[in-house]
N, C-alpha and C positions, 0 to 999 in steps of 0.2 A: 730691421723692418724687410731688407730686403731678404734676409733666409726664411723669415715669416710667410712673405710673396711665394715665393719660390717652393713652399711645404704646401702654399694652396694649389699652386698647379697640379705639383706632381700628386696630389689627392683630386683631382679634378681629371688626371690623365691615368690613375686606377679607376677611376666607378668609369671613363670609357671603355676603358678593359674590361670590367667587367661584365657592364650592359654586355661587349661584346660578345664576349666568350660564350653567352649566358647564364652570368652568374650575378646576380642583382648585387652594387657595391652596401654595403654593412651601413644603416643609417649613422647621418653622421650626432656627436654625441645633444648640438642642442633641438634635436627632435622631442619629446621628451612629454609624456603625457601629462595629469597632475599627477599620477601617486610618481612621478620621477620615471615611470619607468621608458628607457630608452623606444624610439621604431614608432610610437600610436599614428595611429590614423592611416599606417604605410600594406602595400596587400601581402596579404597571407604566405603567397611563394617570398619575398623577402629576403636574402641573404641566400637561398636555396638553389640548386640548380633545377630546374623546371624536366623532363623528360619529354623527349623530342618523338616519342610514342605516344604518350595518353595526354600529355598536356598537364598535366598535375606531378607537382613535388611530386618524388619518391620519398620522402621521410618514412618515418615506423609509424605505422598506426597507432594513435592511442588507443583510450581505452572507450571514449565516445565515437570514432568509423567503427571501430572492433562492433560497439553496443547496436549499433545504425544498421552494421551488416547482419549482424548475426538476426536480427530481427524482421529483416528482410527476408530471407532465408529461410524463417524460421516458417514466415506467415507465405510464401511460394509452395513449402513443402503441404500445406494443409489442405493445397488445393485438388488432388485428384482425389483425398479424400471424401471432402465437398460435396469434388461431381458426384464422386458414385454414390453419395449419399442424395443429392440432388432425384438423379436420373432414380430413384427408387418408384415417384410419381410423372416426374416428368421426359419427356421427352427430348431427346438431344439435340434436333434440331431447336425447339420455344427454348432450350435453353442456352443455347450458343448466341440464339439474338438477344435474347433480353437480357443475360448480362453484359451484354456486351453495348443496348440501346441503355438501360439503367447506368453504365459506369460512365457512358456518352454526356445521357444528363447531368450527372452529377457534376464530371469531369468540368461543362460546361458553365455549371453555376458558378463552381470555382474561379475558374480563370474569366470569370465576368466581373465574381466581387473583387479579387488580387490583381484585374485588371491588368496581362498582361497581353504582348503583343500579338497579333496575329503573325503567323508564319510566310514568311516569301511566296511567291510563286516558284518559286526557283523549288521550293523542300517540300512543294503537293504530289512529287510524282515519286520521292521519299518515306514521304508521309501513305501514299498509298500502298506502302509494298509492306511499309511496319501494318498497315490494318489487313491487310492479307494474311500474313504472318500469324503477328502477334493476338489481334482486335479477335481473328474469325477463323482461320485457320488450324490454331493451334489449339484452344479450345471446344472448334467442334471435331478436330479427327480422335481430341485425344478423349470426346465424350464416347462417340461409335467405339471407341478401343475400347472403355468400359464398361461396355454390355458383353465383352466375350473375356476378359480380365481381370482379377481383381486392384485395386489399386497400391496392396506390394508387390505385384508384379507390377507393372507401370512404374512405379517410382523407379524398377531399375535402369531403362531404359534414362531419364532423368538425369545421370550420371554419364551421358554421352552430350548432353547441352553445350557443355565449354568444347566438344570436338566437335559441333557441331559448326557452333557461333565462330571458330578459325576459321574450318573449311570456308564458311561466305565472306571472312574479314581476309583469307586470300581473293575469293573472287572479286568479292565488291570491290576491297580498296587496294589490291595487290600489297599485301604484304608477306614474306618472303622467311617464313620460320625458317629455321636450320631444318636438316634429313633427320635426324632424331626427336623430332615432335614428331613429325607425320609415323615416324618408326614403334616409337610410343602411343601415339593417337588409335593409331591400324591395329596393335595389340589392343588395346581395348574397346575397340569393335569388333574386333574379331571374338571377345570372349564375352559378350553381352550377344550377340548372333548366334554362336554358340548354344549359349543359357536358351536362347529363345526358341532354339532348332530343338533343344530337348524334350520337350516339354512334350511333344509328341502326339496329340490333338490339334486336329482343321479348326477348330473356333479360336486355341489359342495364337493360332499362328497368324489369324486375321487379325487378332487384336494387337502382335505383333507388328505385324505392318499397319498397321494405321499407328502406333506409339512412334515408331520409326520414321513415319511419314511425318507428324507430328513433332517429333525431335527438331527434322529439316525445316520442317517451316516456322517456329522458334526460333532458330539458327537465325534464318535467312534478319526477321522481324528484329531480331538482336544488330548483327550485324550492318544492317542499316539504319538503324533505328542506333549505333552507337557514335556515328559522324552527327546528326541529325542535335544528339547532346550539346553537344560545341555551341552550335549556334543557338536552338531553343532555350536547354539549358532543361538538366534533370525529367522532371514529370511530366513535364508540357508535352516533352513527347508521345507519352503511352497516350494525353488527354489528349493530345490534339487529335491524334491518328482515334480514338473510340471517338469522336465531333466526327470526322469526315467520315465512319463508318455509319452513320445514325441515317442518313438516306436509304440506307439498305436494312440497315441488322431493326430500327424504331418498324416499317409498317409487316416487315416478315415475323417480329413476335407479334404482331396483332393479328396476323392467322394466323400461326400457330396457335393462338392461346389457349389451355383445356378448355373442352367446354364444357366442365363443371367444377370452375376452380377454388371452388366448398366443397369438395373432393378431395383435393392436395394436403397432406400430412403436413404434421407442423414442420417437423426434421427436414421434408425439399423446399419446404419456403426457405427453411436457412439457412440449407446448403447453395441455395440461389441465392441472397443476400450477401453469402460471403466470397465469394468466386467474382460476387459485381462489384462489392466495393473492397474487400482487402487483395485479393488474388489480380484486381486490374487496373485499384490505383492505390489504397494505401502502400501495399508493396514494394513498390516504382520508391516513393515518398521515401521511404527512409534508405532500401538496397543506393536510388543514387547518392542523397545524401554520402553514405557511408563509402560511393568510390571516390565520392568529393574529398572530404574529408582524409584518408588515411591510401589513396591511392588505388589506381584500379589491379596495378597486380598483386598488390599487400590482400583489397579486401574479397579479389576477386576470386580469391579460394575456397572462401566458404561458403561459396553455393557446391564446392562435394561433399556437402554436410548435407546436399539438399535428399540422395536418397536415404540415408539408415535419418534423415529425423524425418521422411514422410512414413517407415514403416510404424515408427513412433507411432506418430497422431494414429494410423490404418486400425493400428492395433488395438489402441487405447479409444478409437471414437468408431469403429465400426466393429472390430472383435475378430478381424481376419487372423488368421494362425499365419504367422513369420518360420518359412525355414529355411534348413538351415547351409540351402544349396540356394538361397534366394544372397542374404547374404555373405557368401564367398560372392561367389558373384557381383552383387554392387560394391564389396569392398576392392575388388580384384581391377574394377573397372574406376576407382574412385584412387585408385594407388598409379593405371595408367596417366588418365587425365593430368594428373597431380607431376609424374614425371613430368609428363609432355607442359605445361608450363609452365614452369621452373626450367626447363632448359629451353625455350622461349623465353623467359626473361634475363636470363642471363647471357641471350646471341644481344637482347634490343640491345643491354647495358657494356657489352664488350664493344655491337659494332651499332650507333644510330641507324645507320643506314638501311641494314637488314630488318631491321622491325618495324621503320615509319614506311608508310606505302610511297609507291609509286609515282612518283606526279607526273 
C-alpha cells in the first residue's frame, strides 16, 4: 500500500512539472472513450508542447489542415482576376464599397445565426484598423491599380504580403526577427521593385505604386487581426470588421450604384459576387481553420503559392499572357520570402523570447 501511495504522489509531481514546463502530462489510463482510446475529451494540444509565439501546437500538419490552407490560398488567388473582371463594367469605388457592404450583410446574418458573442469595446480600435486595411484599403487600392496593370502583373506584388505582415508585426506587436530575416525580406522587396521599375511606362508606375500601397494596407490589417483572432476566433475578425464598415460602405455603395444596372454584363456581376462572398468571407473560413489545425508557421507557407496560382487563374479566366520575366520575378520573390520565414521560424524555436512579442 505504501508503495502504491508513493507512486501516485510521484505521478502527481510529474503532472505538475509537465504543466509548469508547458508540456501537458499524458492522460491517465482510465481516461478512455467508448472505443477504448485513451485521452477521450481532452484538449487537442494534450501531450504536445505549445508554441509561445503562435499559441498553437507545432505538430506536423495533417492532410485536412493542408487541404484547408491550400483551398483558402486558391480562393484568394482568384481575387485579382475576379476584380479585373468586375471592373469591365463597374467603377472601382462602387466595386470596393459594394463588396464590403455585401460581405458585412452576409457576415451579420451568419453571426446572428450562430449566436456569436460581440467583441469587447477594447477590440473596436483594432477592428477599425482591420476594416481600413483589409475591408476598404486593399480592395480599393487593388481596384484602382487594375485600371493600369493586368491581374498577372499585380499578382507579383502579392508575393510581398508575408513581408508586409512581418513588418507590421514588428511595429505593432514588437516581434524581433533575426537580421537574416530582414536581409532576405529586403532582397525580395528589391526584386519586386526592380521588376516594377523595369516596365518603363508611366501608367504601370501608377499601378505599381497603388499595388505597393495595397500590400502595405493588407499587411497592416493581417498583423492587427492576428491578435484579435486569438480572442474572437478565426473568421469572426473579418466578419466583425465588415460589419463595422457597414455605416460607411452601405450608403456609399447605394450612392455609387450604376445608373443603369441592367446594362452591366453578367461577367462583371459574377466578379462582384466572387470578391464579396469568397474573397471577403469564405476564403477566411478555410484559411483560419487550416492555421488552427496545422499551425501558423507550417500552413502559412502555402501563401507563397498565391502569385503562381494568380498567374494560372489570370491566364485561364482572362486569357492574359504570362511573360517569362514575370514568372522569374515571382519565383525570386517567393524564394526570398520563404527563406526569410524559415529563418524566423528557426529563430523562434531556438529562442522563444526572440520571436515572442515584447511585453
